[in-house]
C-alpha positions in Angstrom: 68.9 -151.9 97.5 65.3 -153.2 97.4 64.0 -150.0 99.0 65.8 -147.8 96.5 64.4 -149.9 93.6 60.9 -149.4 94.9 61.5 -145.6 95.2 62.8 -145.5 91.6 59.7 -147.4 90.4 57.5 -145.1 92.3 59.2 -142.0 90.8 58.9 -143.4 87.3 55.2 -144.1 87.8 54.7 -140.5 89.0 56.6 -139.1 86.0 54.5 -141.3 83.6 51.3 -139.9 85.1 52.6 -136.3 84.9 52.0 -136.0 81.1 48.3 -136.8 81.5 48.1 -134.5 84.5 49.8 -131.7 82.7 47.4 -132.1 79.8 44.5 -131.9 82.2 45.9 -128.9 83.9 46.4 -127.1 80.6 42.8 -127.9 79.7 41.7 -126.6 83.1 43.6 -123.4 82.6 41.6 -122.7 79.5 38.4 -123.1 81.5 39.8 -121.1 84.3 40.2 -118.1 82.0 36.5 -118.4 81.1 35.5 -118.8 84.7 37.5 -115.7 85.6 35.9 -113.8 82.7 32.5 -114.8 83.9 33.5 -114.0 87.5 34.7 -110.5 86.6 31.5 -109.7 84.9 29.5 -110.8 87.9 31.6 -109.3 90.7 32.8 -112.7 91.8 36.2 -113.3 93.3 38.7 -114.8 90.9 40.5 -116.5 93.7 40.5 -120.1 92.7 41.6 -123.3 94.3 43.0 -125.5 91.5 43.8 -129.2 91.9 44.6 -131.0 88.7 41.5 -130.4 86.5 39.2 -129.5 89.4 38.4 -125.8 89.9 36.5 -124.5 92.9 35.6 -121.1 94.1 33.4 -120.2 97.1 33.1 -116.6 98.1 30.6 -114.6 100.1 29.8 -110.9 99.6 31.7 -110.2 102.8 34.9 -111.4 101.1 35.4 -114.7 103.1 36.7 -117.6 101.1 35.1 -121.0 101.7 36.2 -124.5 100.8 34.7 -127.5 99.0 35.2 -130.8 100.8 34.8 -133.8 98.7 33.4 -137.1 100.0 31.8 -140.3 98.7 33.6 -142.6 96.3 36.6 -140.3 95.9 38.7 -137.9 98.0 40.0 -135.7 95.3 39.4 -134.1 91.9 39.1 -136.3 88.8 37.8 -139.3 90.8 34.3 -140.6 90.4 32.9 -138.5 93.2 29.2 -139.1 94.0 28.7 -136.3 96.4 30.3 -133.1 97.6 29.7 -130.9 100.6 30.1 -127.1 100.6 31.6 -125.7 103.8 31.3 -122.0 104.4 33.1 -121.2 107.7 32.1 -118.0 109.5 29.9 -116.4 106.9 27.9 -113.3 107.6 24.2 -113.8 108.0 22.4 -113.6 104.6 25.7 -113.8 102.6 25.2 -114.6 99.0 27.7 -117.4 98.4 28.9 -118.3 94.9 30.3 -121.7 94.1 31.9 -122.7 90.8 32.9 -126.3 90.3 34.4 -128.3 87.5 33.9 -131.9 88.6 35.3 -134.0 85.7 37.4 -134.0 82.6 34.9 -135.7 80.4 31.9 -134.5 78.4 29.0 -133.8 80.7 25.6 -132.1 80.6 24.0 -130.6 83.6 22.6 -133.6 85.5 18.9 -133.7 85.9 19.2 -134.4 89.6 21.0 -131.1 90.0 17.9 -129.3 88.6 15.6 -131.5 90.7 17.6 -130.6 93.8 17.8 -126.9 93.1 14.7 -126.0 91.1 14.0 -122.7 89.6 17.4 -122.1 88.1 18.6 -121.6 84.6 20.8 -123.7 82.3 23.3 -121.9 80.2 26.7 -122.1 78.5 29.9 -120.6 79.8 31.1 -117.7 77.6 33.9 -118.7 75.1 34.3 -122.2 76.3 30.7 -123.2 75.6 30.5 -125.4 78.7 27.0 -126.1 80.0 26.3 -125.0 83.6 23.3 -124.6 85.8 22.7 -121.6 88.0 20.3 -121.5 90.9 19.6 -119.6 94.1 18.8 -121.6 97.2 17.7 -120.7 100.7 19.4 -122.7 103.4 19.4 -122.6 107.2 22.9 -124.1 107.6 26.4 -123.2 106.5 26.7 -126.4 104.4 25.0 -128.0 101.5 25.4 -131.4 99.9 23.8 -133.2 97.0 24.3 -136.3 94.9 25.6 -135.6 91.4 26.0 -138.0 88.4 29.3 -137.6 86.6 28.7 -138.0 82.9 31.1 -136.4 80.5 33.4 -133.4 80.0 34.3 -130.4 82.2 31.1 -128.9 83.7 31.2 -125.7 85.6 28.3 -125.5 88.1 27.4 -122.1 89.4 25.4 -122.1 92.6 24.1 -119.0 94.3 23.6 -120.1 97.9 21.7 -118.0 100.4 23.5 -119.0 103.6 22.5 -118.4 107.2 24.8 -119.4 110.0 23.6 -122.4 111.9 23.0 -122.0 115.7 25.9 -123.2 117.8 
């Protein structure tokens, strides 16, 4: 009896949280449309991985999909994540990798540390949604990149054009 009571409480708590999650997902869908529009105008893939209000897309010119692995203070989207790592498995040498990430559901400007870490890029607004994002091209010698990011505000779509070279095994 005690076990079933705990299960009921657990289910009720899940249902209570579902309304907030549904709202966030609906909001994310709006941004997903804008991301897809931007993607289609830049020959990006519109294959997205969506988890709650987190949107990620990593794609190389060779068509391989990569993944974003979160780490730091949180293990999933919507948590106060302080760092993330981009993993690009088996990419071709000199692939151009595009990463689009929405890290939070609050209002946020492109963090200064992002510009400091990846200099020479441009700040802009997403079409239609008017979300600020920063775009930069970076030369790397490894198939992963990580950086610290301050979370401060609303949905931010970050676009990173990474020049990836496979690391020696």
